[in-house]
C-alpha positions in Angstrom: -11.4 128.9 36.1 -8.7 131.3 35.7 -7.2 131.2 32.3 -4.1 132.7 33.3 -3.4 130.6 36.3 -0.4 128.7 34.5 1.0 131.8 33.1 4.3 132.2 35.1 5.0 135.3 36.6 8.0 137.6 36.6 10.2 136.8 39.4 12.5 139.6 41.1 16.0 139.9 41.9 17.2 136.6 39.6 20.4 136.5 38.5 20.3 134.6 35.2 24.0 133.1 34.2 25.4 133.5 37.5 23.6 131.6 40.5 24.7 128.0 41.6 24.1 126.2 44.5 26.8 125.0 47.0 27.2 121.6 48.7 25.5 122.8 51.6 22.8 124.5 49.5 22.0 121.3 47.9 21.7 119.6 51.3 19.2 122.2 52.5 17.3 121.9 49.4 17.2 118.1 49.3 16.3 118.0 52.9 14.0 121.0 53.4 12.0 121.6 50.1 9.0 119.2 51.2 9.8 119.2 54.9 6.1 118.4 55.7 6.7 114.9 54.0 4.0 113.4 51.6 4.4 112.9 48.0 5.5 116.1 46.1 5.8 116.1 42.2 7.9 119.5 42.5 10.4 118.1 45.0 11.0 115.0 42.7 11.4 117.0 39.7 14.2 119.0 41.1 15.9 116.0 42.6 15.9 114.1 39.3 17.5 117.4 37.7 20.2 117.2 40.4 20.7 113.4 40.1 20.7 113.0 36.2 23.3 115.6 36.1 21.5 118.9 35.4 19.0 118.1 32.5 16.5 120.7 31.4 13.4 121.4 33.8 11.4 120.7 30.7 12.5 117.6 29.8 12.5 116.1 33.2 9.0 117.8 34.0 7.5 116.4 30.8 8.9 112.9 30.4 7.2 110.2 29.7 7.0 106.4 30.8 7.7 105.5 27.2 11.2 107.2 27.6 12.3 105.3 30.6 14.0 101.6 30.7 14.1 101.2 34.2 15.4 97.4 33.8 18.4 98.8 31.8 18.7 102.1 33.7 18.5 104.3 30.7 16.6 107.0 29.9 16.3 108.5 26.2 14.6 112.0 25.6 13.5 112.3 22.1 14.7 114.5 19.6 11.5 116.2 19.3 11.7 117.3 23.2 15.3 118.5 23.0 16.5 121.9 22.6 19.0 120.8 20.0 16.8 118.4 18.4 19.1 115.5 19.1 17.8 112.1 21.1 19.7 112.3 24.3 20.3 109.1 26.0 21.3 109.2 30.1 22.5 106.4 32.1 20.5 106.2 35.1 22.6 106.4 38.5 21.8 104.8 41.6 20.2 108.0 43.1 18.1 108.7 40.0 17.0 105.0 39.8 15.7 105.4 43.6 14.1 108.6 43.1 12.2 107.4 39.8 11.4 104.0 41.6 9.4 106.3 44.2 7.7 108.1 41.4 7.0 105.0 40.0 4.9 104.1 43.2 2.6 106.9 42.5 1.8 106.0 38.5 -1.5 106.4 37.4 -3.0 106.1 34.0 -1.2 109.2 32.7 1.5 108.9 30.3 3.8 111.5 31.9 5.5 111.0 34.9 4.5 114.0 36.4 0.9 115.0 35.2 -1.0 118.0 35.4 -3.3 117.8 38.7 -6.3 118.9 36.9 -5.7 117.0 33.5 -3.8 113.7 33.1 -3.1 114.4 29.6 -0.9 117.0 30.3 2.1 117.4 32.0 2.6 119.4 35.0 3.0 123.2 34.2 6.3 125.2 34.6 4.7 127.9 36.3 3.6 125.6 39.2 7.4 124.5 39.4 8.6 127.9 39.1 6.4 129.4 41.9 7.0 126.4 44.3 10.8 127.0 44.2 10.3 130.8 44.4 8.3 130.4 47.6 10.8 128.1 49.1 14.0 130.2 48.1 12.0 133.2 49.8 11.5 131.6 52.9 14.2 133.3 55.1 14.2 130.1 57.5 15.5 128.1 54.9 18.8 130.1 54.7 19.0 130.2 50.9 19.7 132.9 48.6 17.3 132.7 45.9 17.3 130.8 42.7 15.6 129.0 40.1 14.9 125.7 39.1 17.0 126.2 35.9 20.2 127.3 38.1 20.3 123.5 39.1 21.6 122.7 35.6 24.5 125.1 36.3 25.0 123.7 39.9 25.7 120.0 38.5 28.0 121.4 35.6 30.0 123.5 38.4 29.9 120.4 40.7 30.6 117.9 38.5 33.7 120.0 37.1 35.2 120.0 40.9 35.4 116.3 40.4 37.8 116.5 37.7 35.1 115.7 34.8 36.3 117.2 31.6 34.0 119.9 30.0 33.6 117.5 26.8 31.7 114.8 28.9 29.7 117.5 31.1 28.4 119.0 28.0 27.4 116.0 26.5 25.4 114.9 29.8 23.9 118.4 29.4 23.4 117.4 25.5 24.6 120.8 24.7 24.8 121.4 21.0 28.8 121.0 20.1 29.5 123.2 17.3 32.9 121.7 16.2 33.1 120.4 12.9 34.0 116.7 14.0 31.2 116.6 16.6 28.9 118.2 14.3 29.4 116.3 11.0 31.5 113.0 11.8 31.0 112.1 15.2 28.4 109.7 15.8 29.6 107.8 18.9 27.0 108.0 21.7 29.7 108.0 24.7 27.3 106.0 26.9 30.1 104.3 28.7 31.6 107.6 29.6 28.6 109.3 30.6 27.7 106.1 32.8 31.1 106.7 34.8 30.8 110.3 35.3 27.2 110.3 36.2 28.2 107.2 38.7 30.9 109.5 40.0 28.4 112.4 40.4 25.7 110.3 42.4 28.6 109.1 44.6 29.8 112.7 45.4 25.6 113.7 45.4 25.3 110.8 48.3 28.0 112.4 50.3 26.4 115.7 49.9 22.9 114.9 51.2 24.1 112.5 53.5 26.7 115.2 55.3 29.5 112.5 55.1 32.6 113.9 53.9 31.0 117.1 52.2 34.5 119.1 51.4 36.1 116.1 50.3 36.3 116.5 46.3 36.8 112.9 44.7 39.5 113.5 42.1 39.0 111.5 38.6 40.9 113.4 36.3 43.8 111.1 36.8 41.4 108.3 34.6 43.0 107.2 31.7 42.2 109.3 28.4 40.4 106.3 26.9 37.9 106.6 29.9 37.3 110.2 29.1 
C-alpha cells in the first residue's frame, strides 16, 4: 500500500478566510456533489456540516455513534474532540435528523459514523474529503468557484447572520472560544433553547435554499425578544 495515500496535498488558489458560498452555490453543492446517486460518506459529511450550522470538518467526519442521542435530537461532541477543549451540545434540526437517519441506514459494526474504507476502527481521513471537494469544485461544469470543506463553516456563519441571528448565538453554535471574563469564568449556561431556535430557523432557511423556494426571502428573526436570544 502507498504509505502517503492519506496525506493531503496542498491545494492551489485557496482563499483562506474569505470564501463563503452563496445560496445558489449551496443548492448546486447539495444537488450535484453526488449527482450519480448511491450512498456517499463525503456527501453526507458536507451536508451535515451545513445542516448543523457549520461544525468543524473533523468534528463531523470523526463523529461516533455514542455521541448521538437521536430520540432526543441531540449531539454532544466530547471535550476531547473540540478545538477549545469544551464539550459541545448541538440540537439536531429536521434536516440534520433526516441526514442522520440516512447515515444510520448504512451503519455497520464501526463506532464511527463515517469509517475508513479499509479500516473500520478508524474514521474517514481528511485527505479523502479534501480531494473529493477539490475535484468537485474544479469541475467547471458545476459552475462553482473553488472552495474547501472548511469554507462551509464560514458559509453557515454568514448565511445565519442574514437571518438576524446574533453573533453571540452563532459563536456558540460554532463552539468558538469566548474570551470575555464573564463567558470564560462565570457563564455555565448551555444556551440549548437559544441554539435550538436558531438552528431550527437555519433549517427552514436551508430547506428554502435547497428546494429553490423563496430563495431570496431572508427570514427576519431579529425582532425576537431579548429573552429568546
